N, C-alpha and C positions, 0 to 999 in steps of 0.2 A: 477291435480297434488296436492299432499298433502303437505301443508306447515307445517313443524315441528316446535316445540318450539326452536330447536337449530338454525334453519334458522332465526326465528324472533329475537332471541338473537343476532346472528351475525350481522344482519341488524341494530339492535339498536346500537350495539357497533360501527359499521362503521360510521353511521350517527352522533353518539355522538362525535367521534374523528374528523370528518369533521367539525362539529360545533366548536369544540375547536380550530382547526387549523384556521378556518375562523376568530374567535375572536382574535387569536394571530396575524394573518396577519393584521387585522384592527388596532390593537394596535400599531404594528410597523409602519403602514402607517401614523397614526396620529402623532406618536412620531417623525418620521423623516421628515414628510411632503413630502415624495417622493412616487410616484406610483411604481417605479422600484428600488428595493434595492439589487437585485442580477440578474445576466444575465438571469437566467432561468425564471424570471418573464415575460420577453418579449425579446427574442433574437433580433428581428428586431428593436425594440425601443432602445435596449441597443447599437446596432451597430450605430444607428443614433445619439444617445447621445454622444458616444465616438467621432464621427466625429465633432459634434458641440463643444465639449470640446476642441478638438485639434485646431479648428478654433479660439476659444476664447483665448487659450493660445498663439497662434501666434499673435493675435491682441494685447495682453498684451505686448509681446516682442517688437512689432513695436512701441507701445506707449512709452515704455521705451526708445527706440532709439530716438524717436522724442523729448521726454522731454530732453534727453541729448543734442540733436542737437539744440534745442531751447535755452538751457542754454549757449551753446558754441557761438551761433550766437548773443545772447544778449550781452555777454561779448565782442565779436568782435565789434559789433556796438557801444557799449559804449566807447571802446578804440578808434575807428575811430572818433567818435564825439568829444572826448577829444583832439585828434590830430588836428581836424579841428578847434577847439576852439583856440588852440595855433597858428595855421597857420593864423587865422583871426587876432589875436593879432600882429603877425609878419607883416601882410599886412598893418595894421593900422600904425605900427611904420615906415615901409618903406615909406608910403605916407606922413609922417610927416618930413622925412629927408630933403625935399626940403627947409625947413625953418631953417636948422641947418648948421652952418658954422664952429664953433669952434671945434677944435680937441678933447677937453675935452668932449663936448657934443656927438661927434661921438663915443667916448669910452663908454659913458653911453649907447648909442644905441647898441653898440657891446656887452656889458654885458647883455642887455635885449634879444638880438638875441641868445646869448649863452645859457641863461637860458631856452628860448623856445626850442632850439635845444636839450638840455639835457632832457627836459620833453618829447619831441617827441620821443627821443631815448628810454626813459624808457617805454613809452606806446607801442612802437614797440616790446619790449621784454617781454610784459606781458604774464602770463600763465593762463590757465583755465583747471582744472582737470589734472594738471601736464603736459600739452601740451602748447608749445609756440603758441600763437594765430596766429602769422604771420610766423611761421616756416615751413609752408607746412606740410610735413610728416616727417620732421627731428626734433626730440624732444631732441636730445643729447646735444645741446648747444644753446646759445642765437643766434637769427638770425642775429643781427647787433651789431657792435662794432667798436671801434677805431683801426686804424692800430698801429703798435708798436711805431711809431714815432709821433702818434697823428695828423698826417697831413691829414688823410682821415677817413671816416667811411665806412667800408666794410661789405660785407655779410660774416658772420662767419660760418653759418651752411652750410652743404654740398649741400643741395637743398631746397630752400624755395618756389618752384613752385608746390609741391605735393598737390593734392586735396584729402580732407577727405570726405568720403561719408557714409551715413547710409542707411540701408534698411527700407523703409516705407511700403512696401507690398511685396508680393512674387516676383514680377518682376520689382519693382520700387526702384531706389536709388536716394538719394537727397544729393547734395553737401552742406556741413555745414561750410565751412571755406572760408575766403578770404585769398589767398596766399600772402606771402610777395612780390612776383613778381608783382601780380596784384595791390597791394596798394602802394608799395614803389619803385619797380623796373622800369627801363627804358625798354619799350617793343617797338622794331622796327618791325613794320608790313610791309610785302611785299604783295602787292595786284596786280591784273591784270591777264593777260593771255599770254601764250607762243603760237605762231602760230603753229598749228598742222601740217602745211605744211613744217615746218623746216626740212631740210635734215638731214639724219643720218650722224653723224660726225661733224655737225655744232654746234657752241657754241653761246648762247645768254647771254649777259653780262648786268649787271646793277650795280649801285653804289649809295651811299648816305654818308652823313657825320655822324660820331659818335664822342663822346667826352669822355675824361677821367675825373677823379674826380676833376681836377683843371680847367676844361672847355677848355682844349686844344683840337683842332679839329684834327680828323683823318678821313681816307677814308675807308669805308667798300665796298669791291668789291665782287659780287656774280656772279658766272658763272654756266650756265646750258648747258651741252653737251649732245646732243641727241645720244643715243646708240642703240635704236631700236624703233619700233612703240610704242608710249605712254610711253617710258622709257627714263630717263635722269640720268646723274650723276651731283650732285651739289657740287661745291667747293667754298670756300670763303677765303678772306684774309683781313687784316686790315693794312694799311700803314700810315706812318707819312708824314709830309710835304716834306721829302726828298725821298719819295717813298720806304722807308725801312719797311719791315714787322715787326710787333710787336710780332710775334710768333717765338719762337725758332724752333719749328717744325710746318710745315704746317698742319692745321687741316685735318683730314681724310675726303675724299670725301664720299658723301652719295648717295645711289641709290634711285631714285624717280620713282614711277609708277603712272600714271594718269588713271582714269576710262575711258575706250574707249567709253562709252555711254554718260556720263554726263560731262566728261572733268575735274572733280574735282580730286585733289591730293588724291590718295587712300592709298598709303603706302610709308614709308621712311625706307629703309633698311629692308623691309619685315614686318614692324610694322605699326600700325595706326599712322598718322602724329601727331607730337607734337612739342612744342616749343623747341628751341635749346639755351642753355645758352652759351654765348660767353664771355670768360674771358682769354685774352691773358696773357702770363707770363712776357712780357717786357713792360707793360704799365698798369696803374690803370684804366682799362676799364672793365666794367661788365654790360652787358645788355642781353636781351632775344630777339632772332630772331624768329619771327613768320611767317612762310611761308604757313600755313595751308589753306589760302584762295586763293592761286594762282590756275589757271586753264590752261589746254591746250585746245585751241579752234581755230576755223577757223578765219582768219583775221590776220592783222599785230600784231606782238608782242608788248605788252604794259605793262610794269612793272613799278611800283612806290613804294616808301617807305613812311611811316609815323611813327612818334614816339609820344608816349604819353607825353614824357618830354625829355629835352636835357640831363639831368643827374639827379640822385636821389636827393630827397629833403634834405637829410642829408648833402651832400657835397655842394649843392647850398647854404644852410644856413652857412656852415662852411666857404665857400669862401666869402660870404657877411660879415661875422664877421671879417675875416682877412682883408678884404678891409677897413672896418670901423676902425680897429686898425691902419691901415696904413694911415688913414686920407682921404680915398677915399669913395665917396658915391657909392652905388651899381649901376651897369649899368642897362639900360632898359631891356636888355636880362635876367639878373638875376632876376629882379622883375617879368618879364613875366614867368620865370620858376616857381617861387613861386605860381603865379596865376594859371598856368597850373596844378600844383600839387593839388591845392585847388579844381579845377574843377574835376580832376580825382578822388579825394577823395570823393567829393559829389556824383559822379556817383557810386562809390563803396558802399557808405552808402545806396544809393537807391537800389543797387543790393542785399545788405544784408537784407534790408527790404522786398524785393520781396521773397527772400529765406525764411524768417521768415513767411511770409504770406502763402507760399506754404506748409510749415511744419504745420502751424495751420489748413490749409484746410485739409491736410492729416489726422491730428489728429481728426478733426470733423467727417470726413468720417468713420474713424475706430470706433469712439465712436458710430456712428449711426449703423454701422454693428454689433457692440457688443450688442447694445440694441435689435436689431432684433433677434440675436442669443438667447438672454435671453428670449425673448417672445416665440420663437419656443421651447426652452428647457422647459419653464414653461408649455406650452400646452401639451408637452409629459410627463413631470415628475410631474407637479403640482397636488395637491390633493384638491378636494372640501371638505373642513373640515366639513361643516355643514352636507353634505350628508354622509360623512364617520362616523361622530359621531352618526347620527341617525341609520345608518346600524349597528354600533357596539352595540347600545342599543338594537336593535331588536335581534341581535345574542346572546347578553347576556341573554335576556329574554328567548329565546329558549333553551339556555344552562341551565338556572336555572330550566326550566320545565323538561328538560331531567334528571337533577340531582334528582328532586323530584320523577319522574317516576321510575328511577333506584332504588331509596331508597324504594319505595313502593313494587317493585318487589322483591328486595333482602331480605325483611323481611319474605317472604313466604317460607315454606318448604314443603316436601312431605306429612307431616301430615295434612297440610291445605287442601289437596285434597283427603284424605281418608274418 
């Protein structure tokens, strides 16, 4: 096959253009520090890089959530520690009351209790990022405040039991608040089991004492009526010492369903079990009834109640202050209520610390994952600069040689061959 001058010329131009393209690509490679600057450079690697970038962005989002959660938990812990400091001061004052007899001295103690009460109330209504720390998921109003006649401190928000959670991974959520119910509220827990052999139509009853904001005792009665296999209706009432209900209207019954295999309470009114806020309209009673731990199991029925405190700390301190104003020292039961709240508060501070540790652990894990993603990305996208520069120099040399060769050829004409 005869190779014509035109073919040689075309080959030269093609190779020359390839060399120029190679130099340009190397210059872009060195300037950007990336092997892949457009999808056509490597479709497969581009797809993988997009996946890694998406993972990295998700990690950044989770880290922002965690930073927000850590800030909220830190503010919550600081508030609880401040409250605990005030409670410690109150307990010291109460321990010193045994040596005080004069009414003027009792009034001084009342002033000190009142000052601590107001400080605790202020701490209970603190905000973080526009949200009340102990307001649950109700941020519309302060969680706690005085009644209109200043005789009691009441829950002012609609629901202080709501739990705030953040997403820390695709399938993981972390609670970041201590609810007002957990920290300040009275929680009446019912535990034990109902005999699975209880006949349909039969009723199982249980009762315990509850108290209003002044410490007056009432009776809480809870009934479970079996309606079908593993199913019951639950009703409750609160009565005073004369057996009169403190509800204008009897609370609605609730439908309970127990798991046939495990015996645990599975649903309440078709929803996952949750605590019930009990707040009758004819008495200053406000507590949370927690029945989520009861079971249906073989054996005799055995139900019991336990409460984290007799009444909330606000009204306990208010009653102590009023007693001191009247020249009376606090009762042992009132002093025990303050001690019980202090123990409950220490437990909640520990829980907050545990939540903070979990958030920090999740953050460390995410940062480790991001470091690994960056290493993988670098292995795909990273450029060996020394190698790239040497290759660019070699290509530039070849290009210069091509320029000179083209110049020497272009100076010749037909007359040079005649």
